[in-house]
C-alpha positions in Angstrom: -3.2 -22.1 18.6 -1.5 -18.8 18.2 1.7 -17.8 16.7 4.1 -14.8 17.8 5.8 -13.0 15.6 8.1 -9.7 16.7 7.7 -7.2 13.7 8.8 -4.0 13.2 7.5 -0.9 11.8 10.5 1.5 12.9 10.8 1.0 8.8 7.0 1.9 7.7 6.6 4.8 10.2 10.0 6.1 8.5 8.6 5.1 5.0 5.1 7.3 5.2 6.9 10.5 7.0 8.9 10.2 3.7 6.3 9.4 1.0 3.8 12.8 3.2 6.6 15.0 2.5 6.9 14.5 -0.9 3.5 15.0 -1.9 1.6 18.1 -1.9 -1.3 16.8 0.5 0.6 14.1 2.7 -2.9 13.8 5.0 -5.2 12.4 0.9 -1.9 9.9 0.4 -1.6 8.7 4.3 -5.9 8.5 4.3 -5.4 6.5 1.2 -2.9 4.2 2.3 -4.6 3.7 5.6 -7.6 2.6 4.4 -5.9 0.5 1.9 -3.8 -1.7 4.5 -8.1 -1.4 6.7 -9.1 -2.9 3.8 -6.2 -5.7 2.8 -7.1 -6.9 6.6 -11.4 -6.3 6.3 -11.7 -8.7 3.0 -8.8 -11.5 4.3 -12.4 -12.4 7.1 -14.9 -12.2 4.3 -16.1 -10.6 1.1 -16.1 -6.7 1.3 -18.3 -5.2 -1.1 -16.5 -1.8 -1.5 -13.1 -3.0 -1.2 -13.0 -4.5 -3.7 -14.9 -1.7 -5.6 -11.8 0.1 -4.1 -9.1 -1.8 -4.9 -10.0 -5.5 -5.9 -10.1 -8.8 -4.2 -8.4 -10.2 -1.4 -5.6 -11.7 -3.1 -4.7 -8.9 -4.9 -4.9 -6.5 -1.8 -2.7 -8.9 0.1 0.1 -9.2 -3.1 0.3 -5.2 -3.1 0.8 -5.6 0.9 3.9 -8.1 1.0 5.7 -6.0 -2.2 4.7 -2.4 -0.1 6.6 -3.9 2.9 9.4 -5.9 1.2 9.9 -2.6 -0.9 10.0 -0.5 2.3 12.4 -3.2 3.7 14.4 -3.0 0.3 14.5 -6.8 -0.6 12.1 -5.2 -4.0 12.7 -2.2 -6.2 10.1 0.5 -6.5 9.2 -0.3 -10.1 7.7 -3.5 -9.3 5.5 -2.1 -6.8 4.2 0.6 -8.6 3.6 -1.1 -11.5 1.8 -4.0 -9.3 -1.0 -1.2 -7.8 -0.9 0.0 -11.5 -1.7 -2.9 -13.0 -3.7 -4.5 -11.0 -6.2 -2.8 -8.6 -9.4 -1.8 -10.5 -9.5 1.2 -13.2 -10.4 4.5 -10.8 -9.0 2.7 -7.6 -6.7 5.6 -5.6 -4.2 3.8 -6.3 -4.0 4.5 -9.5 -3.7 7.6 -8.9 -0.6 9.6 -10.0 -0.2 11.6 -7.0 0.1 8.2 -4.3 1.9 6.3 -7.4 4.5 9.2 -7.1 4.4 9.7 -3.5 4.9 6.5 -3.6 7.6 5.7 -5.6 10.0 9.1 -4.4 9.7 7.5 -0.4 11.3 4.5 -2.2 13.9 5.9 -4.3 15.0 8.2 -1.2 
């Protein structure tokens, strides 16, 4: 059985543009975000050691992804997302990086 859903990616693209203009190294920031989202998908299917070490288990990644999307749409506060990223990801995770968190917060606060 397949379920069809429509997903409007325009708010996500606008968020990425805002995030890229608020930091010194936008390429690195967007690469980190892309890698995190890719790892979330990989973890949904199976355990992936590198992804777990960088971002945490599937449950953690799924919660962050869900919160990120809700924050982009405006139904969650940016502070909630930044707090979740900083508190639930493993020590040394790119999601805990100050510039990354600042870029996320600035883009969502505009």
